[in-house]
Each structure stands twice: as C-alpha cells, then as structure tokens.
Residue, then its C-alpha position, 0 to 999 in steps of 0.5 A: x431756203x428756196x431755190x429762187x433765193x439761192x439763185x438770186x444770191x449766186x447772181x448777186x455774188x457773180x455780179x460782185x465778182x464781175x465788177x471787181x474784176x472789171x475795175x481791176x483790169x480796166x487800166x491794163x486794158x486801157x494801156x493795151x488799147x493804146x499800145x495797140x493803136x500806136x502799133x496800128x498808127x506805125x503801120x499806117x505811116x509805113x503805108x503812106x496813105x494821103x489824107x482825104x478832103x476836110x479831114x482836118x476840119x473834122x478832126x477839129x470838129x471832134x475835139x481831138x488833140x491828134x494831129x492830121x498826119x497821125x489820123x491818116x496814119x491811123x486810117x492806113x493802119x486799120x485799112x491794112x490790118x482789115x485787109x489781112x484779117x480778111x484773107x481767110x474770110x476771102x479764101x473760104x467765101x464762095x463765088x465772087x464774094x471773096x474779092x468783094x471781101x478783099x475790097x471792102x474790109x480795107x475800105x471799112x478799116x479806113x473809114x472807121x476813123x471817119x465814122x468816129x470823127x463824125x460821131x464825136x462832132x455830133x456829140x460835141x454839137x449837141x452839148x454846145x447847143x445845150x450850153x450855149x443859152x447860159x454862157x451867152x448870159x453869163x457873157x452879157x452879164x460879164x460885159x454889162x459889169x465893165x469887162x472887155x470882150x476878151x476878159x469876159x470871154x476869159x473869165x466865163x471860160x474860166x468859171x463855167x465847167x461846160x465844153x463850150x467854156x473850155x473852147x472860150x478858154x482855148x480862144x483867148x489863150x490863142x489870142x493872148x499868144x498873139x494870133x490874129x483875131x480872125x484866125x483865132x475865131x475861125x479855129x474856135x468856129x471850127x471846133x464848135x460844130x454847131x450852126x449857133x456859133x457862127x452868129x456868135x463869131x460874127x458878133x465878136x468879130x464886129x466887137x473886135x473891128x468896130x467896137x460894137x456893143x455886145x450886150x444886146x446881141x448876146x441877149x437876142x442870141x441867148x433868147x433865140x438859143x433857149x427857144x431852139x433848145x426847148x424846140x429840140x426838147x419837145x421834139x425829142x419827147x415827141x419821138x420818145x413817146x412811141x419808143x416808150x410804148x414799144x418798150x412796154x408793149x414787147x417787154x413790160x407787158x410779157x413780163x408781167x404775164x409771166x409773173x401772174x403765170x408763175x403765181x397761178x401755176x401752183x393753183x393750176x397744178x393742184 
C-alpha cells in the first residue's frame, strides 16, 4: 500500500472521529454558552447601563424574543468583561496604546450585541424579500376564494413554512387577542425589516378601515416584488462572476499545476 493511500485513510479516520466528537459535545457546549450568557447578563444588570436610542426597534427587526432590559444588561456585561480582559493588554501595551485599549475594549463589548442585531435583521430582510411574492399570491388566492382578510392572513400564515408566514400568524394572533389593528400592524412592520412590507401594511390598513378590495393590490405588489427579486438575483450573479474568476485563478489553477508537476516529477528525476 502506498504512503498516499495510508495518509488518505488516516485523514478519513481522523475526520470521522472529529465529527463524532463534535456531535457528542454540541449540546453541552450550547448549555455552557447559555450559562455564560446568563452570567454576563447578570453582571450587566448590576452595572445599570441605559438603552441606546432605537434599540427596541432593532431587537424587533432581528426577530429576537429577548426583552429590552435583557439586551441592555447583556451589553453592559460584555462591556465589563471586555474591560477586565483588556487590563493585562493595557498594562503591557507601549506608550499611549494602553489607555486606548482600556477605552476601546469596553466599547467593542458594548457594541457586539448591536452588530449581531443588525446582522440578524439583514438576514431576515433577505429571507422576507425572497418569500414575499409567493405569500402575496397565496393571500390573493385566499381572498378571491371568499375568505375575509384576517382569515386569509391566518390561513396563509398557518400553511406557508416561511418566516414571513410566521410573522403573519403572530399578527393575526395579536389582533384576535384584542390588540388595536394599527398597533398590531405597526409591530408586524417593525418585525419585518424590508422596504417591501410598508405597502402591504398600508393595503391591510385600508382594507380594515374602508373595506378596500385587496385582490388587485396584492396582485400588483406580488408582480413588483417578483421583478425586484429577479433584479436582485441578476445583480448577485453579476457580482459573483469576478469572485469565481478570482477563486479559479488563485486556487484551482495552482492546484492543477501542482498535480501536473507531481505527475511529471518521476519522469524528470529519472
């Protein structure tokens, strides 16, 4: 058996063992991460940091179930922990770099949850914009079949598997519990951070207040959303072409040349 075959077998065995160990330790790591988050949150609650402007809206846009006070406490706890961890680096840093580290480390800890919220909101926005045309078509069909708008929202939210459908289910649940329609729609719009949602919310408000037919409006919005989705995909494909060429030039071409050189090495050595 050749050395290459032995190395390949050893690599496969190590990869298998690594995957098994990862699967075995995944749940304990998640529990430890949750306990650490609770500890940091308790530290931040003791510090008493105030919430930044618009934080509640960003939490809703990220789709988190955490309360405002919990996120603020987490920010304060991370700022304290980052400041404590930065003390050894600040004392060892030369010149004016030490005070800068002491200032920047708590700021970075405080802003870390904000970065996570914004990243989560961008992910939700992209998913909602992908799902919106199909959801609008389903709503139009349900209303054309004779369902009332609230019943149509509930049925589409219950049957569609996407993120936007879950938010529709949340919307109808809030309205069925007696929350004012305007407040429930405003909450729905906040939790769906996409520029395509305000026209839908406006159409639902008109239907609730004045009984305006939703079918033509939903059809026009679905057509517009589908064209915007196609334009975004074309733009993404145009941006992907240079990246693919860069990967081919930097990785695939040298790899092929190395394989050719390895195949020609015995002949050259002979």
